DONU-913242 format. One record per atom (N, C-alpha, C, CB): x, y, z. Coordinates in steps of 0.05 Angstrom, whole numbers, plus 5000, padded with zeros to 4 digits. Glycine has a CB too. Layout:
N
XYZ
...
END
This chain:
105
561294493839
561994603807
561394283798
566094773799
560294313774
559594033757
561194023738
556894013744
560593883721
562793673698
562994013680
560493283671
561294123673
560994333657
562794543671
557894423653
562294603689
563394883701
566794803704
561594973736
566994553697
570094473699
571994463678
570294233708
569894363658
571394453630
573494593615
570394533622
573794893627
575395013614
578594953629
574195313614
577594853662
580194903674
581594683666
580294953704
584794793665
586694553648
589494693673
587394623600
590494383684
592594453698
594894433693
592594383714
596994623682
599994693672
601494383679
601695013693
603394363655
605194223665
606594313688
606594173648
607094473696
608894503718
608194463743
609894723718
606294393745
604794393768
604094013773
601694633761
604993903753
604493543757
605693423773
605093363735
609093573787
609393453804
607693473841
611693483800
606793673842
605093823864
602993593877
603194113849
602993563900
601993493908
597993563906
603793513924
596793413910
594093413906
592193613911
593293233918
593293763944
591493973946
592394163934
590894033969
595294163934
596794443917
594794473883
601594343908
594494323871
592694243846
590394323850
592393963841
588394273876
585694303873
585994613876
583794133894
586994703898
587494923902
587895173876
589494873918
590095043856
589695193837
587995233828
590595163825
586694993813
583894943799
581395133808
582894623805
581895153840
579795283846
579995583844
579295203870
582195763843
583595983840
583296053808
586695933851
583195843796
583195863775
580195893763
584595673769
578295743771
575895783766
573996013785
574895513766
574696073800
573996403816
575896503820
572796433844
578096663810
579596843815
577797173829
581196853788
579497253851
578297413861
579397373902
575097363847
577497493909
577697463940
576497203947
576097693956
578697133971
578796813972
579496904009
582096593946
577496694020
578596594057
579396274049
575196594090
581296294077
582095944066
579995854083
585795764076
577895904103
575395854106
573795664090
574296044105
574395814054
572895844031
573395554025
573796064009
576495544027
577695274017
577595054036
580495314009
576895014058
576994844072
573594804079
579094904094
572194944069
568794864060
569694644037
566295184045
570294844014
569894703989
571894463990
570394903962
574194494001
575894203990
574893994013
580094223991
574094114038
573893884057
576493774070
572593654042
578393994073
581094014088
581494144110
582894124075
583694074127
582994204153
583994444144
584294084181
584194744167
585394954158
588894984158
583995154172
589694864180
592094854181
593694784151
592394674202
592594504141
593294434110
593594654096
591194294095
590394774088
589694954067
591095174074
586894994063
591495304093
593195494094
596395454079
593195544122
597495244091
600295214087
600995114053
601294974111
598795034043
597994964011
598195254007
594694794001
595795374010
595395643992
598495843996
591995854007
599595864022
602095924019
604295864001
602695874037
604495594000
606395473980
605895533956
606395203980
604195613940
603195663915
603395963910
600295553913
602896043922
603296383929
607296373923
601796503977
608896343943
611296233941
612996113922
611196123954
611195953910
612095783889
612095983862
610095503887
610596193865
608996293843
606996183826
610496343828
606295973827
603795833814
600496003823
603795453827
599796183847
598296393850
598796613851
597296373865
598996803843
599397153851
597397273879
598197363819
598797323885
596497503911
596197843896
598697553954
593397903876
593198083872
594498373887
591198033871
592798313911
592098433942
592598203965
588498523945
595398223975
595398123994
592998124024
597698193996
593097944035
591197894063
591498084082
591797634079
590198304085
590698434108
588798484135
591398644099
590998394157
589098294181
586898134175
588098504196
584998184179
581198034177
580598044144
577898294198
581998264123
581098234102
582298024086
581098444091
580597894067
581797664055
583197784028
579497434049
584397564023
586197783999
585697623974
590197824005
586797853951
585597833921
587097603909
586098113901
587197383895
588897233880
588097183855
589597013892
589897043833
589496913811
590796743802
589397013796
591196643788
593796383786
594896433762
592996033787
597796423758
599396493741
599296513715
600796393744
600096673705
598096643671
600596703644
594696993668
600696563628
601896573607
604696643612
600596733592
606896763610
610396753619
610796713645
612197033615
608296783667
608496673690
609096463691
606996693702
607696243683
607295953680
609895843683
606095863653
611895993672
614995853661
616595933687
616596013627
615196113707
616796153727
616596033748
616796353733
613695803750
613895643777
615195413780
611495593786
616495493811
618595363813
618195013817
620095513834
619694853814
617894573821
617594443842
618594393809
615894263852
616094223881
617494083890
614394153892
619094163916
619994023933
620193873957
620794083933
620393653959
619293503987
621493624007
619193113987
619593684031
620893784052
620893614078
619994024057
623693604092
623993254098
623493394133
628393014086
620693354149
621093484181
622093374193
619293534199
622593084189
623492944209
627292824204
621092704210
628292814215
631092654212
629892394202
632992604241
632092284183
631691954173
632291774195
633791864147
630391554193
631491334214
633891204205
629491114221
636091154215
637791034217
638090794229
638891144221
639190564214
639190314235
642090354251
638989974216
641890104261
644690144295
645589884293
643390194337
END
C-alpha cells in the first residue's frame, strides 16, 4: 500500500486507545473489506499467526470489525469495519492481566 492508497483511511476516535496491531488490522480491513485470511494479515503486517488471530478476534468481539460471514472451517470469513452508528458501540480497549502482580515481601 503506498501513500496514495492510504489517503482515505481514517482511524475512528474509539480506537485511539487500542494497541497498534489492532489499529493496523482495522485499517487493513477498511482498505480491503471482504474475504480475509489470518495468513494474509501475517504476511502484510509481519506479525506472528497467534498475535494476528488474537487481535482479529478481539476486534470482532469489541465490535470494531464486523463478521459479515464468519469463518467456517477452512473457508475464510468475510469482514468489514464498523460504520456509522456501529462506531458508537465499539467497546473501549481493556488491558487484560495474564499474571498476578509481583508483590514485595
